SEGU-250517 format. One record per residue (C-alpha): residue number from 1; residue in one letter; x, y, z. Coordinates in steps of 0.25 Angstrom, whole numbers, plus 2048, in hexadecimal, padded with zeros to 3 digits. Each point is the difference from the previous one (the first is absolute). Layout:
REM residues N
    k  r    X    Y    Z
  NUM  A    X    Y    Z
...
//
This chain:
REM residues 130
    k  r    X    Y    Z
    1  X  1E0  DBF  A7A
    2  X  80B  7F4  7FA
    3  X  7F7  7FC  7F4
    4  X  7FF  810  7FC
    5  X  80F  800  800
    6  X  800  7F4  7F7
    7  X  7F6  805  7F6
    8  X  806  80E  7FF
    9  X  80E  7F8  7FD
   10  X  7F9  7F9  7F5
   11  X  7F9  80C  7FB
   12  X  80E  807  7FF
   13  X  807  7F5  7FA
   14  X  7F4  7FF  7F4
   15  X  803  80E  7FE
   16  X  80E  800  7FF
   17  X  7FF  7F4  7F6
   18  X  7F6  808  7F8
   19  X  80B  80C  801
   20  X  80C  7F7  7FB
   21  X  7F7  7FB  7F4
   22  X  7FB  80E  7FD
   23  X  80E  806  800
   24  X  807  7F3  7F9
   25  X  7F6  803  7F4
   26  X  803  80E  800
   27  X  80F  7FF  801
   28  X  802  7F6  7F5
   29  X  808  801  7F3
   30  X  7F5  803  7F4
   31  X  801  7F7  7F4
   32  X  801  804  7F2
   33  X  7F6  7FB  7F7
   34  X  805  7FE  7F0
   35  X  80D  7FD  7FB
   36  X  80D  802  809
   37  X  80E  7FC  7FB
   38  X  808  7FB  80C
   39  X  80D  7FA  802
   40  X  804  7F4  808
   41  X  80E  7FD  805
   42  X  802  7F1  805
   43  X  80D  7FF  808
   44  X  803  7F2  800
   45  X  807  7F7  80C
   46  X  80E  801  7F8
   47  X  7FD  80E  7FF
   48  X  7FF  800  7F1
   49  X  7F5  80B  7FC
   50  X  7F6  7FF  7F6
   51  X  7F6  80C  7FC
   52  X  7F3  7FF  7F9
   53  X  7F6  80B  7FA
   54  X  7F2  7FD  7FF
   55  X  7F3  808  7FB
   56  X  7F5  7FC  809
   57  X  7F1  802  804
   58  X  802  7FA  80D
   59  X  7FF  80A  80D
   60  X  807  7F7  809
   61  X  80E  7FB  800
   62  X  7FC  7F1  802
   63  X  7F6  800  7F5
   64  X  80C  806  7F6
   65  X  80A  7F6  804
   66  X  7F5  7F3  7FE
   67  X  7FB  806  7F2
   68  X  80E  801  7FB
   69  X  804  7F3  806
   70  X  80C  807  808
   71  X  7FC  7FA  80D
   72  X  7F8  7F6  806
   73  X  7FC  7FE  80F
   74  X  7F7  7FA  809
   75  X  7F2  807  808
   76  X  802  803  80D
   77  X  7F9  80A  809
   78  X  805  80C  7F9
   79  X  7FE  7FC  7F2
   80  X  80D  7F9  7F7
   81  X  80A  7FC  808
   82  X  80B  801  7F5
   83  X  809  7F3  7FF
   84  X  806  7FF  7F2
   85  X  806  80C  7F8
   86  X  805  7FF  7F2
   87  X  802  7F2  803
   88  X  807  7FF  80B
   89  X  7F8  7FC  80F
   90  X  804  803  80C
   91  X  803  7F5  80A
   92  X  7FA  7FF  80C
   93  X  80A  7F7  807
   94  X  80B  80C  7FE
   95  X  7F5  80B  805
   96  X  800  806  7F2
   97  X  7F4  809  7FC
   98  X  7FD  809  7F6
   99  X  802  811  804
  100  X  7F7  80A  7F9
  101  X  807  80E  7FE
  102  X  7FA  80C  7F8
  103  X  80C  809  7FC
  104  X  808  7FA  80A
  105  X  7F6  802  80C
  106  X  7FA  7F4  806
  107  X  7F2  7FE  7FF
  108  X  7F5  7FC  80B
  109  X  7F8  7FA  7F8
  110  X  7FE  7F3  7FA
  111  X  801  7FF  7F1
  112  X  7F1  7FD  7FD
  113  X  7FE  80F  809
  114  X  80C  808  7FA
  115  X  7FA  80B  7F7
  116  X  807  801  7F3
  117  X  800  80F  7F8
  118  X  805  804  7F4
  119  X  810  7FE  7FF
  120  X  800  7F9  80D
  121  X  80F  7F9  803
  122  X  7FF  7F2  808
  123  X  80A  7F8  804
  124  X  7FF  7F2  805
  125  X  80D  7FB  807
  126  X  802  7F2  807
  127  X  804  801  80E
  128  X  804  7F6  809
  129  X  7FD  801  810
  130  X  7F3  803  806
//
C-alpha cells in the first residue's frame, strides 16, 4: 500500500512540475524582433543620474546592456548578474547590488531574461543592503 502511495505522490509531483513549466512559457512576456528604441536611467550610489537612449535589435535587456558597453556582470544561475554599470561597480562588502526596474516597477527577472519592447524605459539603481 505504501509503495502505491509513494508512486502516486511521484506522479502528482511530476504532473505539477510539467504544469508549472507550461504556465511559465504561456505567461512570460513576449520579445519583439527588430529594432527598438530603449531608454536606460542609471542612478548611482551618490544619487546622481545618467540617462542613455539606444537603438537595438536585442530581444533581452542583458544583451542590450552588454552590446552598448553600459554594464558588465558575471554569469549566474539566472543569467548575467550585473556588477558594474556606467563605470560604477557594486561593492559586495557594503552589500551593494544593481536593481532593475521598468518604468518604476521592479522586474522579477534577471537582465538576460527581461524582454525589451520598443520605447521601454528601464532604471538601474545601485542599492545597498540585501
